[in-house]
C-alpha positions as CSV (number, residue, x, y, z in Angstrom):
1,M,-6.2,1.6,15.9
2,Y,-4.9,0.1,12.7
3,D,-4.1,1.8,9.4
4,F,-5.1,1.2,5.9
5,I,-3.1,2.0,2.8
6,C,-4.8,2.4,-0.6
7,V,-2.9,0.7,-3.5
8,T,-4.2,2.2,-6.8
9,N,-5.3,0.5,-10.0
10,R,-6.9,3.1,-12.2
11,L,-8.0,0.3,-14.6
12,L,-10.5,-1.0,-12.0
13,C,-12.0,2.4,-11.2
14,K,-15.8,2.8,-11.6
15,E,-15.3,6.6,-12.0
16,E,-12.7,9.1,-13.2
17,F,-9.5,8.0,-11.4
18,L,-8.6,11.4,-9.9
19,H,-12.1,11.8,-8.5
20,R,-11.7,8.4,-6.8
21,I,-8.3,9.4,-5.4
22,E,-9.9,12.6,-4.0
23,K,-12.6,10.7,-2.2
24,I,-10.1,8.2,-0.8
25,A,-7.6,10.9,0.3
26,S,-10.5,12.8,2.1
27,K,-10.8,9.8,4.4
28,H,-7.2,10.2,5.5
29,P,-5.7,6.7,4.9
30,A,-2.1,6.0,6.2
31,G,-1.0,6.4,2.6
32,I,-1.8,6.0,-1.0
33,I,0.5,4.0,-3.2
34,L,0.4,5.1,-6.8
35,R,1.1,1.8,-8.4
36,E,0.1,2.0,-12.1
37,K,2.9,-0.2,-13.4
38,D,1.6,-0.2,-17.0
39,L,2.4,3.4,-17.6
40,S,5.5,4.7,-19.2
41,E,7.9,6.8,-17.1
42,E,6.6,10.1,-18.6
43,E,3.0,9.1,-18.3
44,Y,3.6,8.1,-14.7
45,K,5.2,11.4,-13.9
46,Q,2.3,13.4,-15.2
47,L,-0.2,11.3,-13.2
48,A,2.0,11.4,-10.1
49,K,2.1,15.2,-10.1
50,Q,-1.7,15.3,-9.9
51,V,-2.0,12.6,-7.2
52,L,0.8,14.2,-5.1
53,E,-1.2,17.5,-5.2
54,I,-4.4,15.8,-4.1
55,C,-2.6,14.0,-1.3
56,A,-0.9,17.1,-0.1
57,K,-4.2,18.9,0.0
58,H,-5.6,16.3,2.4
59,Q,-2.2,15.8,4.2
60,V,-2.1,12.1,3.2
61,P,1.3,10.5,2.4
62,C,1.6,9.7,-1.3
63,I,3.9,6.8,-2.0
64,L,5.2,6.6,-5.5
65,H,6.0,3.2,-7.0
66,S,9.0,1.8,-9.0
67,F,10.0,5.0,-10.8
68,V,12.8,6.2,-8.6
69,D,14.0,9.0,-10.9
70,V,10.4,10.4,-11.2
71,A,10.0,10.3,-7.4
72,M,13.3,12.2,-6.9
73,E,12.5,14.7,-9.7
74,L,9.1,15.5,-8.1
75,G,10.5,15.7,-4.6
76,A,8.5,12.8,-3.3
77,E,9.3,11.7,0.2
78,A,8.1,8.1,-0.1
79,I,8.8,5.3,-2.6
80,H,7.7,1.6,-2.8
81,L,9.9,-0.7,-4.8
82,P,9.7,-4.4,-5.7
83,L,12.6,-6.2,-4.1
84,P,14.6,-6.6,-7.3
85,M,14.5,-2.9,-7.8
86,L,15.3,-2.2,-4.2
87,K,18.5,-4.2,-4.5
88,E,19.6,-1.8,-7.3
89,V,18.9,1.5,-5.5
90,T,22.0,3.3,-4.5
91,E,22.6,4.6,-1.0
92,T,22.7,8.1,-2.5
93,Q,19.2,7.5,-3.8
94,K,17.9,6.0,-0.6
95,V,18.7,9.0,1.5
96,R,16.4,11.1,-0.6
97,F,13.4,9.3,0.8
98,K,11.9,9.4,4.3
99,V,9.7,6.4,3.7
100,M,10.7,3.3,1.7
101,G,8.8,0.1,1.4
102,S,8.8,-3.2,-0.5
103,S,6.4,-6.1,-1.0
104,C,7.5,-9.4,0.5
105,H,6.2,-13.0,0.0
106,S,8.5,-14.9,2.4
107,L,10.3,-14.3,5.6
108,E,13.6,-14.2,3.8
109,E,12.4,-11.4,1.6
110,A,11.0,-9.5,4.6
111,L,14.4,-9.7,6.4
112,E,16.2,-8.6,3.3
113,A,13.9,-5.7,2.7
114,Q,14.5,-4.6,6.3
115,R,18.3,-5.0,5.9
116,L,18.2,-2.9,2.7
117,G,16.6,0.0,4.6
118,C,12.9,-0.3,4.2
119,T,10.8,1.6,6.8
120,Y,7.8,-0.7,6.2
121,I,6.9,-3.8,4.2
122,I,3.8,-5.2,2.7
123,A,3.3,-9.0,3.2
124,G,1.0,-11.1,1.1
125,H,-1.0,-12.3,-0.2
126,I,-2.8,-13.3,3.1
127,F,-6.2,-14.4,1.9
128,Q,-7.5,-15.6,-1.4
129,T,-8.1,-12.8,-3.8
130,D,-9.2,-12.2,-7.4
131,C,-5.9,-10.5,-8.0
132,K,-4.2,-13.9,-7.5
133,K,-6.8,-16.2,-9.0
134,G,-6.1,-19.9,-8.2
135,L,-3.5,-19.2,-5.6
136,A,-4.3,-19.9,-1.9
137,G,-3.5,-17.2,0.6
138,R,-0.5,-17.6,2.7
139,G,-2.6,-17.1,5.8
140,L,-2.5,-15.5,9.2
141,H,0.3,-17.7,10.6
142,F,2.5,-16.5,7.8
143,L,1.7,-12.9,8.6
144,E,2.2,-13.4,12.3
145,H,5.6,-15.0,11.6
146,I,6.7,-12.0,9.5
147,C,5.4,-9.5,12.1
148,N,7.3,-11.3,14.9
149,S,10.6,-11.4,12.9
150,V,11.0,-7.8,11.7
151,S,11.2,-4.6,13.7
152,I,9.5,-2.4,11.0
153,P,5.8,-2.0,10.4
154,V,4.1,-4.7,8.4
155,Y,1.0,-4.1,6.3
156,A,-1.0,-7.1,5.0
157,I,-2.4,-7.4,1.5
158,G,-4.6,-9.8,-0.3
159,G,-8.3,-10.4,0.2
160,I,-8.6,-7.9,3.1
161,D,-12.2,-6.9,3.9
162,Y,-14.3,-6.0,6.9
163,H,-14.8,-9.7,7.7
164,N,-11.1,-10.4,8.3
165,I,-9.5,-7.0,9.0
166,Y,-9.2,-7.4,12.7
167,S,-7.6,-10.8,12.5
168,V,-4.9,-9.1,10.5
169,Y,-4.4,-6.6,13.3
170,E,-4.3,-9.4,15.9
171,A,-1.6,-11.2,13.9
172,G,0.6,-8.2,14.6
173,A,0.2,-6.1,11.4
174,K,0.2,-2.3,11.6
175,G,-2.7,-2.4,9.1
176,A,-3.7,-3.5,5.7
177,C,-3.5,-2.6,2.1
178,V,-6.7,-2.4,0.0
179,M,-6.7,-2.2,-3.8
180,S,-9.5,-3.7,-5.8
181,S,-12.4,-3.0,-3.4
182,L,-11.5,0.6,-3.0
183,M,-11.2,1.1,-6.7
184,K,-14.5,-0.8,-7.5
185,C,-16.8,0.1,-4.6
186,D,-19.8,2.3,-5.3
187,D,-19.3,4.6,-2.3
188,V,-15.9,5.0,-0.7
189,A,-17.2,6.4,2.6
190,L,-19.8,3.6,3.0
191,Y,-17.2,1.0,2.2
192,L,-14.9,2.3,4.9
193,I,-17.8,2.5,7.4
194,G,-18.2,-1.2,6.9
195,F,-14.7,-1.7,8.4
196,E,-15.8,0.4,11.4
197,K,-18.9,-1.6,12.0
198,A,-17.1,-4.8,11.6
199,D,-15.0,-4.5,14.7
200,G,-15.4,-1.1,16.2
201,K,-11.6,-0.4,15.9
202,Y,-11.5,1.7,12.8
203,S,-12.8,5.3,12.6
204,V,-13.3,7.0,9.3
């Protein structure tokens, strides 16, 4: 069994954002990363309160992104930080979180994230994706190399769909992150059933 993590982008949503979060949380992903990097700190805090509540109702981990002070103020247990931010986090701040992750684009970054205390990393982008137009994916060999070199769970990101999800798992990843497709799809449940039918390894 592999896991999927939803990475949010409310600007891509085909419906009211919190309704979409409710639908995704009801399918019990391994986590929901509330990204929304365009928001101010106060705007992010207000949105995070609502998403944390939805996730708690469905017993789904909510991973806040970038805003360390907001996460601490709201008592969040999980934080995802770009590597430059992770380097600036103090040890006193780190111990406030049970889960801490970072996005990595090279083996060197993955090893550094692990050294800095991450409990998981996101590696990408693996396949070509509209989010990185014009840039070729780093591929499955890159992902496999990362997975074989660190001792913490690795989640793949970038162009993941039901056609290639199992190849990501075979490369050693714990699971995959999905953003655009989960924000844009017409029916969350049907979209995830597509993963199940693709390889028989995922259950909604």
